[in-house]
Structures are given as C-alpha cells and as structure tokens.
N, C-alpha and C positions, 0 to 999 in steps of 0.2 A: 504494499500500500504506500502511496505517496504521502508526504508530510501533510498536504492539504486534506486528504481523506482522513488521516489520523486526527487532524484538528477538528474536523466536523464531528467525528465519532466521539472524541473526548469531550467536546462541548455538550453534545447530547447527553452523555453519561453524567456530566457534572450538574446540569440543570434540569434534566427531564426525569419524570417518574419512570421507573424501569418496569413498565407494564407490557412491553413488547421485547421480542428478541429477533430483530431484523437480520436478514442476510447482510453481510458486510460490504454493501455497495451504496454509493451516494449518487442518486440520480438527479439530473438537472434538466433533461429535455425529453419529450416524447412525441412520436408521430406514427399514427397507424398502429402496427404491431410492435414497433421498435421504441426502445428507450436508450438514452445515452447517459453515461456517468460523467462526473466532473472532470475525468481524465480524457474524455472523448471516446471511450470504448462503447460499442454498440451491442445491445442485447435484444433478443426476442423475448417479449414479455409473455410468459406462460402462466400468469396469475390474474392479470386484468383487474388488479385491486379487488380480488375476490368477486369478480364478475360485475364490477361497477363500470368497467370500460368495454362493454360489449361492442360499442361503436368504434372502438379504437381510441388512441390518444389524440386529443386536440382535434377532433373532427371539425373541418373548416366550416361546415354549415351550422353546427351547433355553436361554435365559437362566434360566428357572425350574428346569430340570434341573441346570444348573450351580450355581446358588445352593443348591439342596437338597443336592446331593452335596458341595459345598464345606463345608457345615456339618456333615457326617457323617464323611467320610474322603476325603482327597485323594491320599495316596501311601503305598504299602506297600513299594515295590520288588517285583521278581519273586521275592524270597526267600520271600514268603508269597503265598497266594491272596487274591483279593478278590472280593466278591459282584457286581461289575459286569463282570468280564472274561469269564466264561463266557456270560452273556446277550449280550454284544457279539459274541463269536465266533459264537454260534448265529444271531443276527439278520443279521449281515453275510453269513454263509455262505449262509443261506436266500435272501437278496435277490440275491446274485450267482452262486449255484451253485458256490461254492468248497468245497474239501475241507479245506484247511488255511489258517490265518491267522497271520501274524506281525505284531504291533502294534509300531509305532515312533512317532517324533515328527514329524520333518520329511520332506518329499518326498525330499530328497537322501539321508536315512538309509534310506528305503525302497529307493531305487535301489542304494545300496551293499550293502544286505542281500541284494537279489536277485542282484547280481553275485557275492557270496560264495557264495550258495546254489547257483546254477547251476554255478559252478566245482566245488563240492564234489560235486554230482550227477554232473558230467562225469567226475570221477576215480573215484568210488565205484560208480557205476551204469553209465555208458556205457563206462568203461574207457579214457578218455583218459590217455596217459602223464603222470605227475606233472610239473607246471610247464608243460605245453604247451597248456592250454585256451585257446581263442579265442572271443571274443564279437564278433559283427558289429554295427556301429552305422551310423548314417547321417550324411551331411554336413548341416551346419546344425542338428544336434541340440541340444536343451537338456534336460539331465536333472538339473541342479543345479550347485552351486558347490564341492563338495569337491575335494580334490586328485586323488582317484581319477577323478572324473567329468570334470573339466576337461582331464585328460590325453587324452581322446578327443574333445574338442570340436574343431570346425574354425574357430572364431572366434579370430583372432589376439589380439584384445584380452583374451579370456578366458584364453588360455594364456600370454601373454608374461611371462617372468621368474618363472614359478611352477614350472618343472621342477626336477629331472628327473621324468619321469612313469612310471607303471607300464606295462609291456608287456602284450600279450595282447588287443589290440583291432584290428579291421580295419574300415576305413571305406569305405562304398559310397554311391552316390547314392540319395537318398530317392525312393520311387515307382518304382523300377526293379527288377522281379522277376528279370529276366535277370541283373542284376548280383549279386543275392543268390545265385542258383543257381551262378554262377561262383565266388563267394567261399567257399562252403561247402566245408570239408574234413572229414576224419575227426576232427579235433581241435576242430571247431566245437561248442560246447556251447549257445549261445544267440544269438538275434537280438533285440536290444534296440531298440525303436522306438516313437515317438509315433504314435498313429493320425492325428493332425493336428499339424503342427509349429506350436506356438503362438508361441514367442519368435521364430521365424524369420519370422513375419508371417502366421500362419494359412494355412499351405501344406497343401492338401488333395491326397492322392495320386489318381491316375486310378482310375476305377471298375474294380472287379475286382482291384485290386492286393492287397488283404489276403486275398482268396480264394486267389490264387496263392501268396502268402506262407505261408498256413496249410498248403497242400498240400506245399510245398517243405520246411517245417520237419518235418512229419509223416513225409515220405518219408525224410528224412535223420537222424531222431532228434535234432532240434535243438529246444531249448525256445524257444517264441515268448513273449517278455516284452513286454507292452504297457504303456508308461508312460502311464497314464490319470490322472495327477495333475492335469492341467488339463482334459482332455477328459471325464473320468468324472463320475459323479453328476449326470447330467442336462444338462450344459452343451451338448451337441450335439443335444438333443432325444430322446435315448435314455438309459437308465440308464448304459450304457457305450457308447463310440463304436464298439467292435467289432461291436455289434449291427446297425450299418448294412449290414454285409456278411454277417451271419449266421454269424460265426465265433466261436470261443472260444479265448482265449489259454491257454497253459500256466501263465503267471504274470502277474498283473495288479497294477499298482501304483496305490494310491489315496493321496490326501492332501488338502491344501487344504480343499475343501468338506466333507470328512469330519467336520469339527467346526463347520461353519457360520460359521467365522471367529472362534470364541471361544477356541480353544486349539490348540496344535500337535499334530495327530494324523495319523498315516499308517499304512498297512498294506500288507503283501505278501500277496497272495492266490494260492494255488496250487491247481490242479486236477489235480495229479499227485503224484509222490513227491519233488519237489524239496525241499520244506521238511521232508520226512521224514528227510532225511539229517542234520539238525542234532541234536546231542546236548547235554545239560546242560553249560554252561561254554564252549561253542564260539561263542556269539553272544548278545548281550543288550543291554539298555538299562535304566538305572535308572528312567527315567520311562515307557518304552514299556509300554502296557497298564495304566497306573495307573487307579485307580477314577474319578477326576475326568474323565480323558480318555475313558474308556469310556462313562460316563454322558452326557457331552456328545455323543459320536459317535452313540450310540443315539438320542438325541433328534433330532439333525441328519438322520439317515437316515429317521426316522419322519415328520418333517414334509415332507421331500422327496417322499415317496410319498403320504402322506395328503392333502396339500394340492394335489396335481396339478401340481407344479412342473415335472416332466419334460415332461409334455404341453404345458404353457404355453410351455416353451422352444422346442418344435417349432413351435407356432402363432405366437408372437411373433417367433421367429427368421426364419420365412418372410416375415412382414410387414416386418420390419426390412430384410432382404436385398432384397426387392422394391423397397422405398422407396429404399434407397441406389442400387440399379441405375437407378432412374428419374431420378436427379439428373443433369442434363446440364451437365457442367462440364469445361472443357478441362484442368483440373488432374488429373482422375482417369484413372489408367491401368488399374486393375482393381478390381472389387469381388467379394469371395468370402466364403464362410462356410458353416457348418452349425449349425443351431440358433442359439443366442445366442453363438456364437463367430465373430465377423465381423471383416473388415478392409477398409479402403480403402487401396489402394496408389496413390500419386501419381506423376505423371511427374517425373523428376529435375529438369527445368527449372522445376517448380512450387515448388521450394525444399524445405527440411526440413519433415518432418511435425510436428516440435515446434512450429513457429510456428502451425500450424493448431490444434494441441491447446491452445496458450495462448489463441488466439482463441476457441475453443470454451468455455474456462473463463469468458471474459467473457460468454458466452451461457448460463451455467448448466449446462454439460455438462463432465464430467471424463472424458477419454479419454487414452490414452498412446501415444506414438510408439514404434516399434521399427524396427530396420534402416533408419534414416535417413529413408525415404520412405513408411512405412506407419503408418496409424492403426489401432490395435487397439480393438475395440468388444466389450465383454462385460458387459452389465448383469446385475444379479441376476435370477434366473429368475422372480421374482415381478412383473416389469414388466407393465404393462397395455397394451392397445391404444392408449389415449389417451396414455399416456406415451411409447410408441414413436413415435406420430405427432408429438408435441411435439418429441421429439429429432430426428426427421427434418427438421422445419422449420429447426432450428438448424444441422444438418449441411449442408442445402442452402444456407443463407445463407453459411456460412463457406467451403464448398468451391467456391463460385462466385467467391470473391475470389482475387486474385492477390497472393501474398506474395513472389514471386521478386524 
C-alpha cells in the first residue's frame, strides 16, 4: 500500500467507529461496472454496494436528473406537496402493480414502517387483541440494523448487548412451508421474509416454497411482506424476485437500487388496505418522499427498464453461474445464484472467504465475504458478456489456490 492509502486507513481507524471491516482499498471514482482507487488501479465491482448500484456507477441519466432537480428544489418536508412525489407514486405503482406507496429513506426504515403498518392493520382490520400481534420471520434473516429489527435477528453478533428487545416476533426456518403453517395463529398479522437471503450467503428456498407460502398467508388472512430491498429491481433477472414463482406479495419493500446508488430512497408498496390504515400524524419522515429523492428514483426506474437491465441480469447471471459451476476447485463447496445475485461457498478447510476476496482484489475484482466461508458476487446489471468472462478467469485463478 502507498503512504496515501495508509493515511486514509489510519485516519478512518482513528476517528471512525469500527463497525465495519472493509477490504483494504480506497476508492475514488466509478463508472458503469468499474471503480478506481486513489492509486489509479481499476477494479470490476462485484458487490454493487450490496445491490444498490444495479444501474451501475454514476449512470449519466440518473446523474442528470439529480443535478437538474438539485438546482430547483431538494426538500419541502411532507408539510407541503411537491411536483415530483405524485409522478413517482404513479410510475412506481404502474411498474409494480401496487395500490399504495409509502416513501422512506433507508431499507431499514421501510422494514420498520411495514412492521408498524401490518400491526396497525392487524388491530384495526383483522381484529387482533391490542398488544398481541405476531409477525413471523425466518432464521438467518437480514432486514436491517435498527433496534426493532435486530431484536428478531438470529445472528448472535448482531444482537449481543443491544437488548432488551421488543416482543411480538416468532422465528421459523427459512424455506420450510410446514413450519410456517404450524407457526400461524389467530394473532399472526404478517410473514416477513426475503425471497432470497442475501446476507446469509445467497440462500435460495426450494422450488414451490413461495407458492405454498402465498396460499398459507391467503388462507389465514396473514399479510405476506417480501423484503425485496436486495432482490428487487432486476437483481435476480426479474423486476421483483416474487415473479419467479408467479406470486404477488401483500406488501413489498424496496430500497437500495431505487435510487441507482445516488441517494437514500426506499418505499413500502402495498397491494391491499395495509397502508390505508395510516392517518395524518401517525407515521412520517422529514426526508421521505422529498423532491430530490423522487426525481432520482424516477430516473433510476426509467433506465432500469428502458435500457434492458433486467433482461441483461437474467442473461449474464446465467452465464456467470454456469462459468462458476465449471470451475473445478477443491476449495468450492457450492455455487448458487439467481440472476446476478450469486455466491461461492467454500469448504471450511479452505480457510476464510476474506482471504480469497483480498486475493481477488489483486486481480482487479472486488467481491465481499459473508458468513465466514462464502463469497458474494453481485455486479451491476449493466455487465457485458466479455466482462463476465474476464471475471470468471480471475475467479478460476484464485479459487484454485489454497489459502488454508
């Protein structure tokens, strides 16, 4: 590392809370699938800021929309209307088939908003006794970092010394429809679940799982809440991951790529009366639905569709997955994925995945480890066949090495 890179890292370590463990690279510029560090080295971004950059780094049309709106009006709060909110509502509803939209900022805020809304629906519409609402979630879930959310995490490191936690959550195994059926009671208001568990290592449920889940939720008047903050907006080769099984959630949560990486934007989308229970003063956000956010989100959605990024994710994802599966390496335990949401799980004896990610950095590839032995791979949806093939060459080189 050069002295300037060491200085950046040392300053971060001196002043910053150590709540992350980044790969040792200092990035200064990005374009499309590429990023450059402060030394001028170029890397293929295979993380996309955890799928926030589906449209690629610094997409020129989103940038133009942001600059134009920033020069006119950035924030009004929801005390007043603005001329970007209504078009945003209309466009995202038309794209997703939603009836109601609640704009927020971060993905975690969207999850918290959904929890509040389904509880309110449970009390006021379903008739659950006050204070008795239950929400079912899954083991190894990741829905954010707020106190309310980490309370129903099953990761010890996420929960330790942050309690006491709010009650009202029941945890079942992911991908087990029978466990869901057994867990549902008259007080169950919602099932909150990721279509694919990203942070857990790109865990894909068995075929037909969500078809069965949808039937169970419908039969028991339980709201199916799909957290599509990572899986949504083209990442899996469909606009929404729910489309792989032809189902429709009652509540869908979007974030990350909703702004193309330019600005924190999230949304709760409802296809029923859940959001209709909210009244003025009961929930809100100073920045949620601000004109700058709405203008950026409108542009981010537009380029996603108009430039064929969703279809490209399906095509290039299949190519990437096939190429990874073709790598013959004793280090590899499993390769899995859907669209451009991929993972390589290593055998424990192969050593920590982080070492492989650091070696990939030396080959011009930026990927990130999760759950000790898994490498997550999620490049921007604008990646080309040639770029996929080039990445596969480097993955093959590194995965055939033994770092144990």
